[in-house]
N, C-alpha and C positions, 0 to 999 in steps of 0.2 A: 634971582629968586632962589632961596635955599630951601632944600628939602628937609622935612622933619627927620630927626635922627631915628634910625631903625631900632626897634626894641627887640632885644634878644631874650627869648624865653627859654630858660633852662628847665628841661624836664627832670623830675626827680629820679634818681637812680633806683633801679629795682632792688629791693632787698635781696641779700644773698639766699635767703630761704626761698624766695619766690623764684630766683634763677635756678636754683637746684631742684625745684619742684618739677621742671620739665625733663630732667634727666631720668633715664630708666634705671631703676635699682632692682637688683636681683633679690627676690624674696628670701627671707632668712631660712625658710623651710628648704628651698632649693640649694642654698649654700651649705646647710647642714647635711643634706642628702649627698652632695658632691663630696664633702669631707668624709662622710661615713663610707662611701664607696671607695675612696682612696685608702682609708684605713683597712677596710676589708681586703683590698687588693694587696696592700703591703704585708698584712698578716699572712695571706695565702702564699705570697712570694717568699717572705723571710722565714716563715714558720718551719719548713723543713731544715733550713740551715741552723736555726736556733735549737731545734730538737737534736740535730746531729751533734752540735757543740756540747749541749748538756749531757748527752749520752756518752760522749767521749771522756768526760771527767768522772764517770761513775764506775764503780767496781761491778763485776758481773753479779755479785750478790745484791747490791743495791738496785741494779736494773731489774732483777728478777722479782724482788719483793715490793718495790715501790711503783707508784704510778709513773708512766713515761714522761709526763709533763712536770713532775716534781724536780726541784733543783737538787743537784748533787749534795749530799751531806754525809761525810765531808767531801770536798773536791779532792780528787785523786789523780796523780800523774802516772799511775802504774801502767795504763795502756800505752801512753806515749813512750815511756821508757822501754817497754817490752817490744814495741814496734821497731824502734831504732836499734836496740842492742840484741834482740832476740833472733830466733831462727828465720823469721819473716824477711830479714835483711831489707827493711823498708828504707833505711838510711841510704843504702847504695842506689835504690830506685829513685829516690829524690835527687841524688847527685847526677845520675845518668839523665834524668828528665831535664834538670837545669842545664846541663851541658848541651844536650840536644836542642833545647829551646833557644838558648843564647846563640849557638852556632847558626842555626837556621835563620833566626831573626836578623842577625847582622848581615849575612850574605844575601838573604832573600830581599831585604829592604834596599841594600846597596845596589844589587842588580836591577831592582824595580825602579829605582831613581834614575839609573842610567838609561834604561829602556823607555821610561816615561818621558824623559827629556828629549830623547831621540825622536820619539813619535810626536812630540809637541812642537819642537823648535828646529829640528834638523831636517833639511830637505833632501831626500834620496828617492830614487825610482821605486815605485810600489809601496810607498810608505803607508798609505791609507788602506790598501788591500791587505798588506801584511798585518796591520794593526787589527782589522776586523776579523781576519781569519784566526789570529792568535786569541782575540777576545771571545770568539765563538766556542773555544774550549770550555768556557764556563758552563755551557749547556750540557757537558758530558758529566754524568754522575761519577763521583770519585770512586765508588765501588767497582765501576766498570774497568778501571785501569789497574786495579790491585793485582790481578793475576798476571797481566803482561809485565808489570814492574817487578813482581816477584821472580818471574822467569829470567828477566834481565839480571837481577841481582845474583841469582843462582849461577848463571853463565859467567858472570864476572867474578865469581867467588867471594861475594860480599854478604852472603846470608849470614845472619847472627854476628854482624860486625857493626861498629859505629857508623862506618861510611854507608853501609846498606840502610841504616836507620835514617840518615839525614840527606843522602845524596838526591833522592827524588824531589826534595823540597828546598834545595839549596838555591836554586836559580829563581828567576823572577816569577812573581804570581800575576796571573791575568787581571785579577781584581785590583791588586795594588797598582799595576801599570795603568789601568783605566783611570783610577782615582787620581794618580799623580799627573797623568797627561792632562786631565781636565783642569787640575790646579795650576799646573805650569802654563797652560794656555791663557789663564787669567792674569798672569804677571804682565805688566805693561811692556810693550816691545821697546819703548824708549830706554828702559833700564838695561835691557839686553844690548842695545846698540851702543849705549854709553860705555859699557864694559869692554866692548870690542874696539871702540875708538881709543881706549886706554891701553890697547895692545893685548888684551886677554884673549886666549884661544877658547875653543868650545868647552873644554874640560875646566879651565880656570873660571869661566863664567858660571858653570854649573856649581862648582865647589864653593867659590867665594861670593856669589851673588844669589843664585837661585836657591840653594839649600838653606842658607840662613834666613831667606824670606819665606821658606816653606816649613819651618820647624813645627808648627802645630799639626799639619797634615802628616808629617813624617812621624811625629810622636804618636799620633793615632794609629798609624800603620804598625809601628813597633808594638803597641799594646795589643792590637788585633792579632798580629802574627805570633806574638809570645803566648797569648791565651790559647790560640788554636793549636799550637805545638804542645803546650802543656797538657791540653785535654785530648791530644791524639791518642786513639786507641786501636783502630782497625789495622793500620800499617805496622806499628810496633808489635802487635799480636801475631801478624803473619810472618814478618821477616826475622823475628828473634825467637829464641827458645832458651829455656833455663833462666837463671837469675843474673848472668853476667851483664846483659844489656836490657834488662827488664825496666820499663818505665813505670811511672807512678800509677797510671790508670790500669795497666795490666796487673801490677802488684796488688792493687785494691780489689780487682776482680778475683784474683787468685785467693785472697783472704776470705772472700765470701764462700768459696768452696772448701777451703781447708779448715776454717773456723766458723762453720755455719751457725753454731749456737752461740758464739761469743760476739754479739752485736756491738758490745762496747769497743772491742778491738777494731771492728770494721768502721764504726763511726769515728774512732780516733784517726784512722787512715784518711777518711774523707775530710776531716777537719784539717789535718796537716796539709792535705792537697790544696785546700782553699786559702790558706794563709798567704802564700806567695802572690796569689792572684789579687788578693785584697790590697796587699802592700803595693803591688804594681799599679793598681787603679789609683790609690791615694797619691802615688808619686806623679802620675801623669794626668790627674783629673783637670788641672787648669789648662793644659794644652789641649785636651779633648774638648772642653767647653769653648775655648777660643777657636778651635778648628770648626766646630759646628756653627758658631756665630759668624765667622768669616764666610763660610760656605752659604749661609743663609742670606747674606747681604749681596753676594755676587750674582 
């Protein structure tokens, strides 16, 4: 006895418009409000920089008779030229700052990589205790150690010298060591073991395997260190005197006292100080975004 064939009833597919009706959509008013808030925030953040840049290209006469928000007419490079070639000796300050920032960045990041890998992958007695004791120095305000460091530099005869300017920051940074340690601990142990099976020692593994895999985080640390040293003000102000080893922040502050009425000259100095930082960010922006993405997935 054969059974009757089963009848398959196909239900009509829901129209796309009906399926989409169940989704929650953000009202247009809320979206417009979000974008308006972002625009206001961007204007508040970028406004001072744009005002500084516009003032830098004005002559003192234009700045005195025109509205501060008016565009320069005509655009003038007089302030820039007088800063570099004039008695302010701003060009030397830029060179000293660049030399200091590059020197500290290279050595601080290099020592931080070595220390971070040691705390992450090298077993030695007291490793965890030493790491947390060293990390606890982040809780100490930087201004507290200024006087002890200054007395040390005076006793060593390094006051108002390049070495006195860079030596306290040449070695590893607690923040950089912490960041690198966490990143190195996320690298698979199998990769480290494979390099050792190939005959690589600890330093070879770090240089040839770990560092190439950690380029995004190292690039981020390079940018952070470079910016912090470029903007350093307290220590250069204390340990140096005169114009021989004056950095760009101290030179800009001295301009405000020497040329109190000439704000176009002061704004030119701040604009010149910003240009290298902007170029540095544009150079490393892909590595920074990649570093943030990788850290978010881990």
